[in-house]
C-alpha positions, 0 to 999 in steps of 0.5 A: 227267367222262366214263364211258368204259366206258359210252360203249364199252358204249352204242355197241357196244350200239346200233351197227347190225350189219354185212353178213352174211358167212361166216367164210371170207369174213371171213378173205379180206376181212381178208387182202385189205384187208391186202394192198391196204394194203401195196401202197398204200404204194408206189403213194402214195409214187411218185405223191406223191414223199413218204416215200421210203426214206432213205440207208440204204434203210430205209423211214421210220416204219412204222405198224401197219395194223389191220382192225377191225369196228365195235366195234373202231373204237368202242373205238380212237376212245374210246382216242383221245378219252381221250388228246386230252381228258385236259388239258380233263377235268383242268381241268373236274375241278379246277373241279368240286372247288371247287363244292358237291356237285360230286362227286355231280353229276360222277358223274351227268354222267359217266354222261350224257356217256358215254351221249351219246358212245356214241350218237354213236359208234354213229351214226358207226361204221357210216359210216367206211370207214377212218381214220388214227388220229393220236392213238392211245395209246402202246403198249409193243408198237410201236416209237418211230417208230410211236407216236402213229398207226395205220391203221384199215380198217373191214371191214364198212363197206367191204363194205356200201358196195361191195355197195350201189354194186354195184362190183368188191370187189377194185377198191373195196377197193384204192381205199379203201386208196389214200385211207387210205394217203395219210393215213398217208404225210402223217403219217409223211413230215411229222414236225411235222404231228401235233404241229402239229395236236395243239397246235391241238386243245389250243389249241381245248380250252384256250379252252373256257369251263367256266363252266356259266352261259356255256355255257348261254347260248351253247347258248340262242343256238345254239338260237335261231339254229338255229330261225331258220335259212334254208330248205334250199338257201339259204346264209348265216351261219346255215348252221352246225352246233351245234358252230359256234354254241357256240364262242367267237371264239378257238375259231372262229379256231382252227377256221378253221386246222384246217379249212384243214389238214383240207381239205388232207389230205382233198383231197390224199388224194382227189387221190392216190386218183384219180391213182393209180387209173387205173393200178391200179384198172381200174374207178376211173371207175365207182367214183368216179362212184357214190361221189360220188352216194352222198356227195351224196345223203346218206340219210333226213331223220334222217340228214341232220339228224344230219349238219347238227347235228354238222357232218358236212356241212362234212367233205364240203365239205372233200373237195370244196374240198381236192381243187380246191385240190390239183388247181389247185396241182399243175396250176400248179407240179407235184408237187414244187412242191405238196410245198413245202406240207409245209415248215413250218406257215407253208407250210400253206394258210390257209382263204381260200387253200383257196378261192383256190389262186393266193393260196397260190402267190403267197405260198409260191412267187413270194415265195420264188423272188424274183418280184414 
């Protein structure tokens, strides 16, 4: 159903080249990123009070750190997509076998989908600074505790942004590592988190309507909605991406829960990054100010259109809304009080609570503590 090899080949062919660096510079950048990733572990754990060594003094669930280029990021994400989408693609494969000529149509469709996925990845590969790859495929080279996750740092993108912002390379690289290390800490310190998110994703995929007629009808409705969208600057129900518009009602409900979790994780990482920053990143205030302006400004019209179409603007809102939530909760109940959020899926905030932190505090703290 998807020609994965074609997806990789397409993405690596069309991805933009990274900034020019000499071989010696490249080696030095990789070494520094690895050093910062290691140093970030202690900083993040001390600030968040998560993932402390166990009674034996052993560090909890270590996972690998990979410093990659843009093609390396593409290959890693294709491998992750294959793992996550396997149940859905098997379902579609069974459906195709009952359709006359399904094998031929599937072969052609797989090529088309491979090219489309490749073009999407080529667009994203030059924008991602780092990523905790939650659904990395299993590897015989890794211990059991490290299966299912690894930290990726995309070296050319980090160098590109630090040059564009004209900030201290040493400070910026450490600042990025603090953010990504927070994600690694979230998943290694909270054992149930990965399975919970994977379960939500599989529930979302299981609700996918694989009937071509129904899907085409939703695509037609989505096109009409986008055509009648409000002018730029006006918000409303139509301020949604194509991804939002082709979902079923059940998928929208699941996505609401996923959006809340992702807002929490991204906002928490930003909060930690800036909380640790003043002690270890001397120019953190300058970096944050310039980086926020870069986030807000976006790029050209084509880039803005693609971000809107793919729902990437919603991801930027997740950083902002999530950080506001985390900051408000920590201010009210402290870091230990905030960490109750990692108790179980039931203590995660809802999408509504992300916007109203006091509601989460009332539900999780005051009821648990016997307050009226």
